[in-house]
Structures are given as C-alpha cells and as structure tokens.
C-alpha positions as CSV (number, residue, x, y, z in Angstrom):
1,M,-24.9,2.2,-6.3
2,I,-21.4,3.1,-5.2
3,I,-18.5,1.7,-7.2
4,Q,-14.9,2.0,-6.1
5,Q,-12.0,1.5,-8.4
6,F,-9.1,-0.7,-7.3
7,N,-5.7,-0.1,-8.9
8,S,-1.9,0.0,-8.5
9,G,0.3,-2.4,-6.4
10,L,-0.3,-4.6,-3.4
11,G,0.0,-2.0,-0.7
12,N,-2.4,0.4,-2.4
13,Q,-4.9,-2.4,-3.0
14,M,-4.8,-3.3,0.7
15,F,-5.7,0.3,1.6
16,Q,-8.4,0.4,-1.0
17,Y,-9.9,-2.8,0.4
18,V,-9.9,-1.2,3.9
19,F,-11.8,1.7,2.5
20,F,-14.2,-0.7,0.6
21,R,-15.0,-2.4,4.0
22,S,-15.6,1.0,5.5
23,L,-18.1,1.8,2.7
24,M,-20.0,-1.4,3.4
25,K,-20.0,-0.7,7.1
26,H,-21.3,2.9,6.9
27,H,-23.7,2.3,4.0
28,P,-25.2,-1.1,4.7
29,D,-28.3,-0.5,2.5
30,A,-26.3,0.7,-0.6
31,R,-25.0,-1.6,-3.3
32,I,-21.2,-1.4,-3.1
33,R,-19.2,-2.8,-6.0
34,A,-15.5,-3.0,-7.0
35,D,-14.2,-2.0,-10.4
36,L,-11.2,-4.2,-11.2
37,T,-11.0,-3.4,-14.9
38,W,-7.8,-1.3,-14.3
39,F,-5.9,-4.6,-14.1
40,D,-7.2,-5.7,-17.5
41,W,-5.0,-3.2,-19.3
42,N,-2.4,-2.1,-16.9
43,D,0.5,-4.6,-16.2
44,V,2.5,-2.7,-13.6
45,H,3.4,-4.5,-10.4
46,Q,1.8,-8.0,-10.1
47,G,-1.8,-7.3,-11.0
48,Y,-4.8,-7.7,-8.7
49,E,-3.4,-9.7,-5.7
50,L,-6.0,-9.6,-2.9
51,K,-7.7,-12.8,-3.9
52,K,-4.6,-14.8,-4.6
53,L,-2.7,-13.8,-1.5
54,F,-5.5,-13.4,1.1
55,G,-8.5,-15.2,-0.4
56,I,-10.4,-11.9,-0.4
57,S,-13.5,-11.7,-2.7
58,V,-15.3,-8.5,-3.7
59,D,-18.5,-8.0,-5.6
60,E,-17.3,-6.9,-9.0
61,A,-19.2,-4.2,-10.9
62,K,-20.5,-5.1,-14.3
63,P,-19.7,-2.8,-17.3
64,G,-23.2,-1.4,-17.4
65,E,-23.0,-0.5,-13.7
66,I,-19.6,1.2,-14.1
67,L,-21.1,3.2,-17.0
68,A,-24.1,4.2,-14.9
69,A,-22.0,5.2,-11.9
70,S,-19.2,7.1,-13.7
71,G,-20.5,8.1,-17.1
72,Q,-17.5,6.3,-18.6
73,L,-17.1,3.0,-20.3
74,P,-15.0,0.5,-18.4
75,V,-11.5,0.1,-20.0
76,T,-10.7,-3.5,-20.5
77,F,-7.8,-3.2,-23.1
78,P,-5.1,-0.7,-23.7
79,A,-6.6,0.8,-26.9
80,G,-9.8,1.3,-25.0
81,R,-8.2,4.2,-23.2
82,Y,-8.2,6.3,-26.4
83,F,-11.8,5.4,-27.2
84,N,-12.9,6.4,-23.7
85,R,-11.4,9.8,-24.1
86,L,-13.7,10.4,-27.0
87,F,-16.7,9.2,-25.1
88,R,-15.9,11.5,-22.1
89,I,-16.2,14.6,-24.3
90,F,-19.9,14.1,-24.5
91,D,-20.5,13.6,-20.8
92,K,-18.2,15.9,-18.8
93,A,-21.0,17.3,-16.6
94,Y,-22.2,13.8,-15.6
95,I,-18.7,12.7,-14.8
96,R,-18.0,15.8,-12.6
97,D,-21.2,15.1,-10.7
98,H,-20.7,11.4,-10.1
99,C,-16.9,10.8,-9.9
100,I,-15.1,11.6,-6.7
101,D,-11.4,11.3,-6.1
102,E,-9.7,10.9,-2.7
103,I,-12.7,11.4,-0.5
104,S,-12.0,12.1,3.2
105,P,-13.3,9.8,6.0
106,D,-15.9,12.3,7.1
107,E,-17.1,12.8,3.6
108,M,-17.3,9.0,3.0
109,V,-19.7,8.6,6.0
110,K,-21.9,11.3,4.6
111,L,-22.2,9.9,1.1
112,D,-25.7,9.4,-0.4
113,G,-25.8,5.7,-0.9
114,K,-28.9,6.0,-3.1
115,R,-27.0,7.9,-5.8
116,N,-24.8,6.4,-8.5
117,L,-21.2,7.3,-7.5
118,Y,-17.8,6.3,-8.7
119,L,-14.9,6.6,-6.2
120,T,-11.2,6.6,-6.9
121,G,-8.1,7.1,-4.7
122,F,-5.7,5.3,-2.4
123,F,-7.4,6.1,1.0
124,I,-4.3,5.7,3.1
125,S,-5.4,7.8,6.2
126,E,-5.1,5.9,9.4
127,K,-8.7,7.0,10.2
128,Y,-9.9,4.2,8.0
129,Y,-8.1,1.4,9.9
130,R,-6.9,2.6,13.3
131,E,-9.9,1.3,15.3
132,D,-10.1,-2.0,13.4
133,L,-6.5,-3.1,13.1
134,E,-6.8,-6.4,14.8
135,D,-9.6,-7.5,12.4
136,I,-7.6,-6.1,9.5
137,R,-4.5,-8.1,10.5
138,R,-6.6,-11.3,10.4
139,I,-8.0,-10.4,7.0
140,F,-4.6,-9.8,5.6
141,S,-3.2,-13.1,6.6
142,F,-1.0,-14.4,3.8
143,R,-2.2,-17.9,2.6
144,E,1.4,-19.0,2.2
145,A,2.8,-17.4,5.4
146,E,3.7,-20.8,7.0
147,T,6.0,-21.6,4.0
148,V,7.9,-18.4,4.4
149,T,8.0,-18.6,8.2
150,A,9.8,-22.0,7.8
151,T,12.7,-20.5,5.8
152,A,16.1,-19.9,7.3
153,E,15.8,-16.2,6.6
154,A,12.5,-15.8,8.5
155,R,13.9,-17.8,11.5
156,R,16.9,-15.5,11.6
157,I,14.7,-12.4,11.5
158,Q,12.7,-13.8,14.5
159,A,15.8,-14.7,16.4
160,L,17.5,-11.3,16.2
161,E,16.6,-7.8,17.2
162,S,15.6,-7.3,13.6
163,I,14.8,-3.9,12.1
164,S,13.6,-3.7,8.5
165,I,14.8,-0.9,6.2
166,H,12.7,-0.4,3.1
167,V,14.1,1.5,0.1
168,R,11.6,2.3,-2.6
169,R,13.1,3.3,-6.0
170,G,11.8,1.3,-8.9
171,D,8.8,3.1,-10.4
172,Y,9.7,6.3,-8.5
173,L,12.5,6.7,-11.1
174,D,10.1,6.4,-13.9
175,P,9.5,9.8,-15.7
176,V,5.8,9.5,-14.9
177,Y,6.5,9.5,-11.1
178,K,10.0,11.0,-10.6
179,D,8.6,14.5,-10.0
180,R,5.8,13.3,-7.8
181,F,7.5,11.1,-5.2
182,D,10.5,12.0,-3.1
183,L,13.5,9.6,-3.3
184,L,14.6,9.3,0.3
185,R,18.3,10.2,1.0
186,D,20.9,8.9,3.3
187,D,20.2,11.6,5.9
188,Y,16.7,10.1,6.5
189,Y,18.0,6.5,6.8
190,K,20.9,7.5,9.0
191,A,18.6,9.4,11.4
192,A,16.2,6.5,11.5
193,V,18.9,4.0,12.3
194,S,20.3,6.3,15.0
195,R,16.8,6.5,16.5
196,M,16.4,2.7,16.4
197,R,19.6,2.2,18.4
198,E,17.9,4.1,21.2
199,F,15.2,1.4,21.4
200,Y,17.1,-1.8,20.6
201,S,20.4,-2.8,22.2
202,K,21.7,-5.1,19.4
203,P,19.7,-4.2,16.3
204,H,20.3,-6.1,13.0
205,F,19.1,-4.3,9.9
206,F,17.4,-6.3,7.2
207,I,17.3,-4.2,4.0
208,F,14.5,-4.6,1.5
209,S,14.2,-2.8,-1.9
210,D,12.9,-3.1,-5.4
211,D,16.4,-1.9,-6.5
212,K,18.8,-4.5,-5.3
213,D,21.7,-3.2,-7.3
214,F,21.4,0.2,-5.7
215,I,21.3,-1.1,-2.1
216,N,24.3,-3.3,-2.6
217,G,26.5,-0.3,-2.1
218,A,24.1,2.2,-0.5
219,F,24.3,1.0,3.1
220,E,28.1,0.5,3.5
221,W,27.9,3.0,6.4
222,L,26.4,0.2,8.4
223,Q,28.8,-2.4,9.8
224,A,28.9,-5.5,7.6
225,D,27.9,-7.8,10.6
226,E,24.8,-5.7,11.4
227,R,23.1,-5.6,8.0
228,T,21.6,-8.1,5.7
229,I,20.3,-7.4,2.2
230,V,17.2,-9.4,1.5
231,T,17.2,-10.7,-2.1
232,G,15.2,-13.1,-4.2
233,N,11.6,-11.9,-3.6
234,T,10.7,-10.5,-6.9
235,G,7.8,-10.7,-9.3
236,A,5.0,-12.9,-8.0
237,D,7.1,-13.4,-4.8
238,S,7.4,-9.7,-4.0
239,W,4.7,-10.1,-1.2
240,K,7.2,-12.1,0.8
241,D,9.2,-9.0,1.5
242,M,6.1,-7.4,3.1
243,F,5.6,-10.5,5.2
244,L,9.2,-10.7,6.3
245,M,9.1,-7.0,7.3
246,S,6.1,-7.8,9.5
247,L,8.2,-10.4,11.3
248,C,10.8,-7.8,12.2
249,R,10.7,-6.2,15.7
250,G,11.0,-2.7,14.3
251,N,10.6,-1.0,10.9
252,I,12.2,1.9,9.0
253,L,9.7,2.7,6.3
254,A,10.1,4.3,2.9
255,N,7.4,6.6,1.5
256,S,5.6,3.5,0.3
257,T,2.3,1.8,1.2
258,F,4.2,-1.5,0.8
259,S,6.4,-1.1,3.8
260,T,3.6,0.7,5.7
261,W,1.7,-2.6,5.6
262,G,4.8,-4.5,6.5
263,A,4.8,-2.6,9.8
264,L,1.0,-2.6,10.3
265,L,0.8,-6.3,10.0
266,G,3.4,-7.0,12.6
267,R,2.8,-7.7,16.2
268,P,2.5,-4.3,17.9
269,E,4.0,-5.1,21.3
270,G,7.3,-3.3,21.7
271,R,7.5,-2.4,18.0
272,H,9.0,1.0,17.1
273,V,8.3,2.3,13.6
274,V,10.0,5.2,11.9
275,Y,8.4,6.7,8.8
276,P,9.4,9.6,6.6
277,R,7.9,13.1,6.7
278,A,8.7,13.3,3.0
279,Y,6.2,11.4,0.9
280,I,4.8,13.1,-2.2
281,S,6.9,16.0,-3.4
282,G,6.1,19.2,-1.6
283,Q,3.7,17.4,0.8
284,D,4.3,16.0,4.3
285,S,3.0,12.5,5.2
286,E,0.1,12.1,7.5
287,K,1.2,12.1,11.2
288,K,0.3,8.8,12.7
289,T,-1.1,8.4,16.2
290,I,-0.3,4.7,16.4
291,E,1.7,3.9,19.5
292,G,5.4,3.4,18.7
293,W,5.2,5.2,15.4
294,E,7.5,8.2,14.9
295,R,7.8,10.6,11.9
296,L,11.2,11.9,10.9
C-alpha cells in the first residue's frame, strides 16, 4: 500500500492531488490512499479544501493503514504530536525504510507498489502535470465559479488587458518560515511589470495579496488608473482570488503555489506569465517549459 500525506494550503493541496493521480496512473495495481489527518490538528489556511471547492474525493487511509505504511500513529489532535514523538523512538529504522519525502517523478514511477510506503512532499514539478493540463483544468473547476464570474470585478477583469500581480507575505513573515522563503522585493515586481508592457498595449494590473495593508502603499509606483487592489476575498473566500487570477490575460506570480495555480488554470492562448527565480531561500525555482512562461 502507498499512502500519501496531504497538508498545507489550497495551492499545495492541488499539487499533491496531481501527484496522487500520477501515483494511481503509474501503479494501477497498488492500493493508493490519502492521509488527511494533518488537517485534524493543524488550523492554518482553510483546512482541506479539495472536496468543498472541486468535489474531489480521495480514498482516505485508516489509522491502522497509516501505522503499517509509516511506522507512526496518525496524529488527530494537537497533543498527539508529543505522544507520537515518543512512539517514533522505538521504530526509527522502520520509518527510515518506509517514509519518503519529496520523491522525484522518475523515482515515483519506479516505486514498488507492493511495499508499504508513506510519501510526503509538495510535488510542484511541472513534470507531474505538463502533459495533462487540460484534464487537470477540468478537474480543478470551482463549483461556485459562475457566481464569481457574474460579479462586477470579474467582468472588469475580463473586459480589460488584465494582469494579475500576486504578493505573498502572510505566513512568510512567521518566524517558522521567515528564513525559508524569500520575500520578493520591488525590483522583481518592477521588472515583471516592465516585461508585461512589452506584451500588452494597455495593461491594467490587479493586485492580490494576503497582506492587504502592505499593498495599499506598496505599488504607488504604478499609475493610479492602471492598478486595482483586489480586496474582500479572505478566509473561506480566499479561493476567489485564485479564480480571479485565472481570468486575467497575464500573470505576475509570487513564490507561491497559490498564484501558480491562478496562472495554470487560465486559458493559455496569448497568456504571458512571469514567475520569480527566487523561491526558497538560497534555491532557484524550477525553470518552466510551458509556452509563455518566463522566469525573472
């Protein structure tokens, strides 16, 4: 049996599901299960969203299956993390043999589906989705997309030469992450805007962020009549920002899987996407081969 852990926010969950589909495709005779217990005790972001937003169902692993695959008890409450640390002391060799983190696409294909294995990671490489993007776009069709499309903001995005700008700050400012992820500076956004002006004659920039207070003053170097700060989509409505990004004609991404999916879900014809070289501190982002995507 192969069990894959799902965790983190919406963008990461979407990449994890793409990997989950790849597992099922390449290992049709193996039992593939999803471990969703991370969401039982972790309340960051909006919880597990794939079923609610897209109607996606996965075969969930039972506690005994998680234990057999990983050598670890599934954590279903915050205090359980401390109990699990005690349990792991007695089974380190088993855990090392059965738990795999951030497996590569080639390694994924070669997995032994007859073994008990437990996989963790974010699996953001385009190799997992590049050849299957049309199907993936259909799978990730928001259930409430029509409601958002009917709003004045969405109609305006569709009427203009709209370019989304995504600024990720929020949890990147948390002490847990502040040394791991780069906070993108003005020089990246200014270079990306300059590049977009080469492709669009009258671009209008729609700015999305999880830090609305910051962006109110951060983009004053753009003319007032060519920028719009998108507000209101917070909490359970955060997904609407991703959908509105997908409606834009071009995208300037942050080092974030959230805005990456905003670009991937949009219509590809004539779309230009700029994404940052900086992603994790000290590590360049993957260079995309998707037509119209450019790394700066």
